[in-house]
DOVONU-299617 format. One record per residue (C-alpha): residue in one letter; x, y, z. Coordinates in steps of 0.5 Angstrom, whole numbers, padded with zeros to 4 digits, always signed. Layout:
BEGIN
AXYZ
...
//
This chain:
BEGIN
X-0045-0011-0014
X-0041-0016-0011
X-0036-0015-0016
X-0033-0009-0012
X-0032-0013-0006
X-0027-0018-0010
X-0023-0012-0013
X-0021-0010-0006
X-0020-0017-0004
X-0015-0018-0010
X-0012-0011-0009
X-0010-0014-0002
X-0007-0020-0005
X-0002-0016-0010
X-0001-0011-0003
X+0001-0017+0001
X+0005-0020-0005
X+0009-0014-0006
X+0011-0013+0001
X+0013-0019+0003
X+0017-0020-0003
X+0012-0025-0007
X+0011-0029+0000
X+0018-0030+0002
X+0018-0026+0008
X+0014-0021+0013
X+0017-0017+0019
X+0013-0016+0025
X+0012-0009+0023
X+0009-0010+0017
X+0004-0014+0021
X+0003-0010+0027
X+0001-0004+0022
X-0003-0008+0017
X-0007-0013+0020
X-0011-0013+0014
X-0006-0017+0012
X-0008-0023+0015
X-0014-0025+0010
X-0009-0026+0005
X-0006-0031+0009
X-0012-0033+0011
X-0014-0035+0005
X-0007-0038+0003
X-0008-0044+0008
X-0015-0045+0006
X-0018-0043+0013
X-0025-0040+0013
X-0026-0034+0018
X-0031-0037+0023
X-0025-0043+0024
X-0019-0037+0025
X-0023-0033+0029
X-0025-0040+0033
X-0017-0043+0033
X-0012-0037+0032
X-0015-0030+0034
X-0022-0028+0036
X-0022-0021+0033
X-0020-0023+0026
X-0026-0019+0023
X-0023-0013+0027
X-0017-0014+0023
X-0019-0016+0016
X-0024-0011+0015
X-0020-0006+0019
X-0024-0004+0026
X-0017-0005+0029
X-0012-0002+0025
X-0006-0004+0029
X-0005-0010+0034
X-0001-0007+0040
X-0002-0013+0044
X+0005-0017+0044
X+0003-0024+0046
X-0002-0023+0039
X+0003-0020+0035
X+0008-0026+0036
X+0002-0031+0035
X-0001-0029+0029
X+0007-0028+0026
X+0008-0035+0027
X+0001-0037+0024
X+0004-0033+0019
X+0011-0035+0018
X+0008-0043+0018
X+0003-0040+0012
X+0010-0038+0009
X+0013-0044+0010
X+0007-0049+0007
X+0006-0044+0001
X+0014-0044-0001
X+0012-0051-0004
X+0008-0049-0009
X+0009-0048-0015
X+0003-0043-0017
X+0002-0038-0011
X-0003-0034-0015
X-0007-0040-0017
X-0007-0043-0010
X-0010-0036-0007
X-0015-0036-0012
X-0018-0043-0012
X-0018-0042-0004
X-0021-0036-0006
X-0028-0039-0009
X-0028-0045-0004
X-0028-0040+0002
X-0031-0034-0001
X-0036-0035-0006
X-0040-0041-0004
X-0043-0037+0002
X-0044-0031-0003
X-0047-0035-0010
X-0054-0034-0007
X-0054-0028-0005
X-0050-0026-0012
X-0056-0029-0016
X-0062-0026-0011
X-0058-0019-0012
X-0058-0021-0021
X-0065-0023-0021
X-0067-0017-0017
X-0064-0012-0021
X-0068-0015-0027
X-0074-0011-0028
X-0071-0005-0026
X-0065-0005-0030
X-0069-0006-0037
X-0077-0003-0035
X-0075+0004-0039
X-0078+0005-0046
X-0072+0010-0047
X-0067+0005-0045
X-0069+0000-0049
X-0070+0004-0056
X-0063+0007-0054
X-0061-0001-0054
X-0065-0002-0061
X-0061+0003-0064
X-0055+0001-0062
X-0055-0006-0064
X-0057-0004-0071
X-0051+0000-0071
X-0046-0006-0068
X-0042-0010-0073
X-0042-0017-0072
X-0036-0019-0068
X-0031-0025-0070
X-0033-0030-0065
X-0040-0029-0067
X-0038-0030-0074
X-0036-0036-0072
X-0042-0038-0068
X-0046-0037-0075
X-0041-0041-0079
X-0041-0047-0075
X-0049-0045-0075
X-0049-0046-0082
X-0045-0053-0082
X-0051-0055-0078
X-0056-0054-0083
X-0059-0048-0082
X-0059-0043-0087
X-0057-0036-0087
X-0065-0034-0086
X-0065-0038-0081
X-0060-0034-0077
X-0061-0027-0074
X-0056-0022-0071
X-0057-0018-0066
X-0064-0019-0065
X-0069-0017-0059
X-0072-0022-0056
X-0078-0019-0052
X-0074-0013-0048
X-0068-0017-0048
X-0062-0016-0054
X-0058-0023-0056
X-0052-0024-0060
X-0056-0029-0064
X-0063-0031-0065
X-0065-0038-0068
X-0073-0035-0069
X-0076-0042-0071
X-0073-0047-0065
X-0073-0041-0061
X-0066-0040-0058
X-0063-0035-0056
X-0054-0035-0057
X-0050-0030-0052
X-0043-0030-0054
X-0037-0028-0051
X-0029-0028-0051
X-0024-0027-0045
X-0017-0027-0047
X-0015-0024-0040
X-0011-0026-0035
X-0013-0021-0030
X-0017-0026-0025
X-0022-0019-0024
X-0022-0018-0030
X-0025-0025-0032
X-0030-0025-0026
X-0033-0018-0029
X-0034-0021-0036
X-0037-0028-0033
X-0041-0023-0028
X-0044-0019-0034
X-0046-0025-0038
X-0049-0029-0033
X-0053-0023-0031
X-0055-0023-0039
X-0057-0030-0038
X-0061-0029-0032
X-0065-0024-0035
X-0067-0027-0041
X-0069-0034-0037
X-0073-0030-0032
X-0078-0026-0037
X-0077-0031-0042
X-0076-0039-0040
X-0080-0041-0047
X-0074-0039-0050
X-0068-0043-0050
X-0062-0040-0047
X-0055-0042-0049
X-0048-0038-0048
X-0042-0040-0053
X-0036-0037-0049
X-0029-0036-0052
X-0024-0037-0046
X-0016-0038-0047
X-0015-0041-0039
X-0020-0046-0036
X-0026-0044-0033
X-0026-0044-0026
X-0031-0048-0022
X-0035-0043-0020
X-0035-0039-0026
X-0038-0046-0029
X-0043-0047-0023
X-0047-0039-0024
X-0046-0040-0032
X-0050-0047-0031
X-0055-0043-0027
X-0055-0037-0032
X-0056-0041-0038
X-0060-0047-0040
X-0053-0050-0045
X-0046-0047-0044
X-0041-0049-0049
X-0034-0047-0048
X-0029-0047-0054
X-0032-0052-0057
X-0037-0050-0063
X-0038-0058-0065
X-0041-0059-0059
X-0046-0053-0061
X-0047-0055-0068
X-0049-0062-0066
X-0053-0059-0061
X-0057-0055-0065
X-0058-0061-0070
X-0062-0065-0065
X-0067-0060-0064
X-0070-0060-0071
//
């Protein structure tokens, strides 16, 4: 999945952050022997690779992917050092360098990958759930699964919206897909997930996994209204919101009151 690429970028960011004393200083030897670090500084400046290639150094893709492992040209090294020093000066005014990096990462990296991600997800749908044996295993697991605390919260709000306990089915199979909560008479499938991690890579993985479930549901059973209830201790980024909006008919983030009102409207 695309997730591995994201993890590599995050790992590189943390390595460069440590090597440069939290982006306060850098020496030529580090850049000379670690030209991959240019990717981090480029993203911190919010510059696309093609723009960097055109305006700063045409070899940027070779540096970033590791084809060029050492910068031997002294003039190029000086020019790239000047770019990095300028970047360090620019970001020194930022209160949160990590937030700046990940905000720019989404602006630069995700728009061009978005359709690729969605296409990969869609292509994996049928193969992933076509096996009868696989389904039997999941059905047994679903029956054993204990109702989670976040699911209990959602169920309580659904009851407050006028539904009875008999209207709500937990860990129910809709065709080939196991959903957290199903309301048969309204044909509503609800997926519930929570994230309390402050690590970007963890949060991204959780969002991508639940989006995959939503895409499967919409693809195979378009007559079902798909709903996501997400509990998150941090704001969801614009990219993540767009991915979830594509995957579900309705999304509710930390807002069970709005969910209850919407369910009541569905009659």
